[in-house]
C-alpha positions as CSV (number, residue, x, y, z in Angstrom):
1,M,0.0,0.1,0.0
2,E,3.0,2.3,0.7
3,E,4.5,1.7,-2.7
4,A,0.9,2.2,-4.1
5,R,0.6,5.6,-2.3
6,A,4.3,6.7,-3.4
7,L,3.7,6.1,-7.0
8,L,0.4,8.3,-6.9
9,R,2.6,11.1,-5.4
10,T,5.2,10.4,-7.9
11,L,2.7,10.8,-10.8
12,G,1.9,14.4,-9.2
13,A,-1.1,14.0,-6.8
14,P,-2.0,16.8,-4.8
15,E,-2.0,16.6,-1.1
16,R,-6.1,17.2,-1.6
17,L,-6.0,13.8,-3.6
18,V,-3.9,11.8,-1.3
19,R,-5.8,12.9,1.7
20,H,-9.2,11.9,-0.6
21,V,-7.4,8.6,-0.9
22,E,-7.0,7.9,2.6
23,L,-10.2,8.8,3.8
24,V,-11.8,6.4,1.0
25,G,-9.1,3.8,2.5
26,E,-11.1,4.0,5.9
27,A,-14.1,3.3,4.3
28,A,-13.0,0.3,2.4
29,D,-11.2,-1.0,5.3
30,A,-14.2,-1.3,7.5
31,L,-16.0,-2.8,4.4
32,V,-13.2,-5.6,4.0
33,A,-12.9,-6.4,7.5
34,R,-16.9,-6.9,8.0
35,L,-16.7,-9.1,4.5
36,V,-14.3,-11.3,6.3
37,T,-16.3,-11.9,9.2
38,L,-19.2,-12.5,7.1
39,R,-17.0,-14.9,5.1
40,I,-17.7,-13.2,1.9
41,P,-14.8,-14.0,-0.8
42,H,-13.0,-10.7,-2.0
43,D,-9.5,-9.7,-2.8
44,A,-8.7,-7.1,-0.3
45,Q,-5.6,-6.2,-1.9
46,L,-7.4,-5.2,-5.1
47,V,-10.0,-3.1,-3.1
48,R,-7.4,-1.4,-1.3
49,L,-5.4,-0.7,-4.4
50,G,-8.2,0.3,-6.1
51,V,-9.3,2.9,-3.5
52,V,-5.7,4.2,-4.1
53,F,-5.7,4.7,-7.6
54,H,-9.5,5.3,-8.1
55,D,-8.9,9.0,-8.9
56,A,-5.6,9.3,-10.4
57,G,-6.8,10.9,-13.5
58,K,-7.7,14.0,-11.4
59,I,-4.0,14.5,-11.6
60,A,-4.2,14.9,-15.3
61,H,-7.8,16.9,-14.8
62,P,-7.4,18.9,-11.5
63,A,-10.8,20.6,-12.0
64,E,-12.6,17.5,-11.2
65,L,-10.9,17.6,-7.6
66,S,-13.6,20.0,-6.6
67,A,-16.1,20.0,-9.6
68,P,-17.9,16.6,-11.1
69,G,-16.4,15.4,-14.2
70,K,-15.6,12.0,-15.7
71,L,-12.6,12.9,-17.9
72,H,-10.2,11.9,-15.4
73,E,-11.6,8.2,-15.4
74,P,-10.0,6.9,-18.6
75,A,-7.3,9.2,-17.9
76,G,-6.4,7.8,-14.8
77,E,-6.7,4.2,-16.2
78,R,-4.2,5.4,-19.3
79,M,-1.9,6.7,-16.8
80,L,-1.6,3.8,-14.3
81,L,-1.2,1.4,-17.2
82,E,1.7,3.6,-18.6
83,A,3.2,3.4,-15.1
84,G,3.0,-0.7,-15.1
85,V,0.0,-1.0,-12.8
86,A,-2.1,-4.1,-13.3
87,P,-5.0,-3.8,-15.7
88,E,-7.4,-5.1,-13.2
89,V,-6.3,-2.3,-10.6
90,A,-6.3,0.3,-13.3
91,R,-9.9,-0.4,-14.5
92,C,-10.9,1.0,-11.0
93,C,-10.5,4.3,-12.5
94,L,-13.2,3.4,-14.8
95,S,-15.4,1.2,-12.7
96,H,-15.5,3.3,-9.6
97,G,-17.7,6.2,-11.5
98,R,-19.4,3.8,-14.2
99,W,-20.4,0.7,-12.3
100,D,-23.7,0.8,-13.7
101,E,-22.5,1.3,-17.1
102,M,-20.5,-1.5,-17.5
103,E,-19.8,-5.0,-16.4
104,V,-17.6,-5.0,-13.2
105,S,-16.5,-7.3,-10.6
106,F,-17.5,-7.8,-7.2
107,D,-14.2,-6.1,-5.8
108,E,-14.6,-3.1,-8.4
109,L,-18.4,-2.6,-6.7
110,L,-16.7,-2.2,-3.2
111,V,-14.3,0.1,-4.7
112,A,-17.2,2.2,-6.1
113,L,-19.1,1.5,-2.8
114,A,-16.2,2.9,-0.4
115,D,-16.0,6.1,-2.9
116,N,-19.7,6.6,-1.8
117,L,-19.8,5.8,1.8
118,W,-16.7,7.6,2.8
119,K,-18.6,10.9,2.8
120,G,-21.7,9.5,4.3
121,K,-23.6,9.2,1.0
122,R,-25.6,6.0,0.4
123,N,-26.4,4.9,-3.1
124,E,-29.3,2.4,-2.9
125,S,-28.5,0.9,-6.6
126,L,-25.0,0.4,-5.8
127,E,-25.4,-1.2,-2.2
128,R,-28.0,-3.4,-3.7
129,R,-25.7,-5.0,-6.4
130,V,-22.9,-5.4,-3.6
131,V,-25.6,-7.4,-1.6
132,E,-26.4,-9.3,-4.8
133,G,-23.1,-9.8,-5.5
134,A,-22.2,-11.2,-2.0
135,A,-25.2,-13.4,-2.0
136,L,-24.0,-14.8,-5.8
137,L,-20.7,-15.5,-4.1
138,L,-22.0,-17.2,-0.8
139,R,-24.9,-19.3,-2.8
140,A,-27.1,-17.7,-0.1
141,P,-30.3,-15.7,-0.1
142,F,-30.2,-12.2,-0.9
143,W,-32.2,-11.2,2.3
144,D,-29.7,-13.4,4.5
145,L,-27.4,-11.0,3.7
146,F,-29.2,-7.8,3.5
147,V,-29.5,-6.7,6.9
148,P,-26.0,-7.4,8.2
149,M,-24.7,-5.2,5.1
150,D,-26.9,-2.9,5.3
151,S,-26.0,-2.0,9.2
152,L,-22.3,-2.2,7.7
153,F,-23.4,0.6,5.1
154,E,-25.1,2.5,7.4
155,A,-22.4,2.4,10.2
156,I,-19.5,3.3,7.6
157,A,-21.8,6.2,6.1
158,A,-22.7,7.5,9.9
159,A,-18.9,8.4,10.3
160,G,-19.1,10.5,6.8
161,E,-19.3,13.7,8.4
162,D,-16.3,13.2,10.4
163,R,-14.3,12.3,7.3
164,L,-15.6,15.4,5.5
165,A,-14.5,17.4,8.2
166,R,-10.9,15.9,8.1
167,S,-10.7,16.2,4.2
168,V,-10.0,19.6,4.1
């Protein structure tokens, strides 16, 4: 993880982006920890690396650090591939914002979810996809996982205000 953060800095990430990555990482760590206790298979390393790099394209499109935009998504993927980052990690640059427009892995959904929950934002469609994915992986009924996962999402989102306050 330290190597990934160092690469992000080497690529020119401003401190604001580095801080964002740390805060989204807190949400991702909480997700990953609970998935382990629920025995839901996932690639924690991919999720954590995806979080570190998901907004790398904002280095090339700094206006998107404070305004909406999607130019950073393909730019970040290209930048990371050129830097030798694994394609499945670099793909998180696209999938974190386009999870509803493209085929994505369960781990990519987790990156997108962490990027929403860190600031206290709940996204019902995304959360449903994550629970559905978990149910599929476990071959378990959706409703068996809904309550524990929804409670997890709520707990992470509840700390969003604190993380937002630390983002400046």
